N, C-alpha and C positions, 0 to 999 in steps of 0.2 A: 357297280354290280349289285343286284338285289339279292339279299340273303333271306327275305321274308316270304313265307308261304301264306296261303289264304287264312288258315286257322290262327296264325300268329297275331292277326289284327283283332281277334275276338277275346275279350277278357275271360278268364277262366270261370268266373261266377256266372257270366252271361252264357257261356258254353254249357255249363251245368244245367241252367234253367232250360235252355233250348233242347238239350238232350232229354231231360225229364219230360218236357211237354211232348216231344216227338215220340218217345216210348209210350207215354200215356195214351196218345192218340192211336198208336198202333194197337195197343191192347184193347182200347174201346172199339175200334173198327172190327177187330177180330171177334170180340164178344158179340157185337151186333149181327155180324154175319153168321156166327155159330148159333145165336138165339133164333135168327130167322129160319135157318135150316131145321133147327130142332122143332120149332112150332109148325113148320110145313110138313115135315116127314113123320113127326110123332113116333120116333123110334129111339132106342137106346144109343148111347154114344159108342162109336166104333173104337175098340181097344187100340187100333192102330194109331189113333190120334194121340193118345198118351205116349206111345212109343216114339212117335215123330217129335213130339214136344220135348221129350227127354233128350233125344238126339240133337235137336236144335240148340237147346240150352247147353248141352255138353260141348258142342262145336263152338258156340259163342264163348264159353269159358276157356276153351283151349286157345282160341284166337286171341282173347284178351291176355292170357298168360304169355303167349308168344310175342305179342306186341309190347307188353310190359317189359319182357326180358330184353328186347331190342332197345327200348328207350333207356332202361336201366344201365345197360352196358355202355351206351354212349355217354350217359351222365357220369359214370365212374371214370371213363376215359378222360373226359373234360377236367374232372377234379385232379386226376393224376398228372395231367399235362401242365397244370398251373404250378404244381410243386416241382416238376422236372424243369420247367422253364426258369423258375426262380433260382434253383440250384445251379443251373447252367450259367445264368447271368452272374451270379456271385462268384463262381469259379473263374469265369472270364475276367471279372473285375480284379480278383486277387492275382491272377497271372499277369494282368497288365502292369502290376507293380514291379514286375521283374524286367520290364522292357526299359531300354535306355531313354533318357530324356531327349527331346520334349514329347516323345510318343506316349510315354507313360501317362502324363497329365492329359494329353489330348484324348486318349482312349478312355480314361476314367471319367472325364467330363461327358463324353458322348454316351457312355454306359449309364451314368447317372440320369441323363436326360431320357435315355431309353426306358429305364425303370419307371420314371415319372409317367411316361406315356402308357406303359403297360398297366400301371396301377389305375389308370382311368377306366379300365374295363370294369371296375367295381360298380360303376353306374349302371342303371337299368335302361338307359336311353340308347336306342340302336344307332342314332345319328352320331353320338359321341364315340360309340364303339367303332363305327366305320371310319371316323376321323382318326382314331387311334391306330387303326390298321394302316391307313395311308401314311401317317407320320412315322410309324414303325418301319415301313418299307423305305421311306426316305432316309431314315437313320441307318438302315442296312447299307444303303449306297455310300453314305458318308463314312461309315466304319470300314467298308471294304476299300474305299479310296485311300484311307489311312494305312490299311494293310499293304496295299500296292506300294505306297511311298516308303513304308517301313522296310519292305523286302528289297527295294531298290537302293536305299541309302544307308543300310546298316548290314552288319554281318548276319547271315542267315544261320541262326543257332538252334539248338534244341528247344530253348525257351520260346523262341519265335514260333516254332512248329507247334508246341503245346498251346500257345495262345490262339493261333489260327484255328486249330482243331476245336477249341472251346467256342470260338466265335462262330464257326460253322454250325456247331450244335445249337447255338442260340437261334441262328437263322432257320434251321430245320424245325425247331420246336415252335417257332412262330407259324410256320406253314402248317404244322400238324394241328395246332390249336385252331387256326382258321378253318381247316377242313373238318375237324371233329365238332366244332361248335356251330359252324354256319353252313357248311356245304354238305357234310355227310348226314343228311336228314332222312327220316323215315318218309317214303313217298306218300303223297296225298292220296294216291289210289288205294293204299293199304287202309288208311283211315276211312275212306269212302266205302270200301268193302266191309270193313268192320261195322260201320253204322248200318249198312244194308242188311248184314246178317243179324245184327241186334234187332232191327226193325221187324224182320221176319219172325224172329224168335218171340218177340213181345206180341206180335199179331197171333202167332200160334197159341200162345198162352191164353190170350183173350178168346180165341176160337174154341179152345177146349172148354173154357168156363161157360161159353154160350151154349155149346152142345149139351152140357150137363144141366143147364138151367139154373145154375147157382155159381156165385163167385165170392171170393174173399178180398174186398177192396184193400184192407190193411196189408195182407200178405203180398198182394200184387204190387202195391205202392212201395213196400219195402224192397222187393226184388228190383223194381224199376230204379229206385234211388241208388241201390247198390251198384248196378251196372253203370248208371250215369256218373256216379262218383269215381269209379275206376277209370272210365273213359276220360273224364276231365283230368284226372291225375296223370294218366299216360300222356295226354297231349301237352300238359304243362311240363312234364318231365323231359319231353323231347324238344321243347322250344329252346332257342338260343338264349333268351332272357326270360327266365321263369318268374312266375308270381308266387308260387307256393314253394317249389324247390329252387335253390339257387346254388351255383358253383361259387364258393367263397374265394375271393381274391386276397384274403388277408395275408397269405404268405408273401404275395408281391408287395402289398402295402408295408409289411414288416421289413422287407428287404429295402424298400425305398427309404424308410426311416433310418435303417441301419447305415446305408451308404451316405445319407445326408449328414450323419454324425462322424463319418470317416474323414480325417484330415486329407 
């Protein structure tokens, strides 16, 4: 299964440069059209143009804030799920100590291996992440097979119930992490619409400058860079493997080190 969208293949710095050039071209085209109309008609700028420009920039700012909020909430969810999963695995590991032998050792060995696999998500390579997902699901099957054997060959007690409940939570959190990090993405259509609105707004800014017969290159460049930076940050924040923002897996790595020291 592919978890990669089109924009994920573009480095964030390349995306920033492309966005800046796109907005600069839009502003320049708008300026030339406005200047052409100004020279042909020889009349003052229509006040409606300034009103439309303000509305366009306001709509763009609202759209950026809305999209940034969507990406930020997904980012916070991914961070929280890492902590929740580490806590669930540790709880399951501790409850496995209460099981009778040889199930105690078998479950603890499998959980140690499971933590090792989950800690590999620390890498930024998507291929390793995909392999970790496949290996995790294989370990799920092995753990559940051991649960079936446990319930068939030993007395079904309250401790067994608690252990199974914890193990189910580990399985559920794996699914939640995959969905939150790789499947529950902001649609590409939203980014396409965002770029289209921004292109029109930059064109309108250049058009107003052309009608007035003067423009401020520095102020225009600052505005273009500002929107380009925000867009690049939003796209990177929403990616499964970020270049600027990253979901720390240190909690899982710490758990791996802790369990490796446990007799």
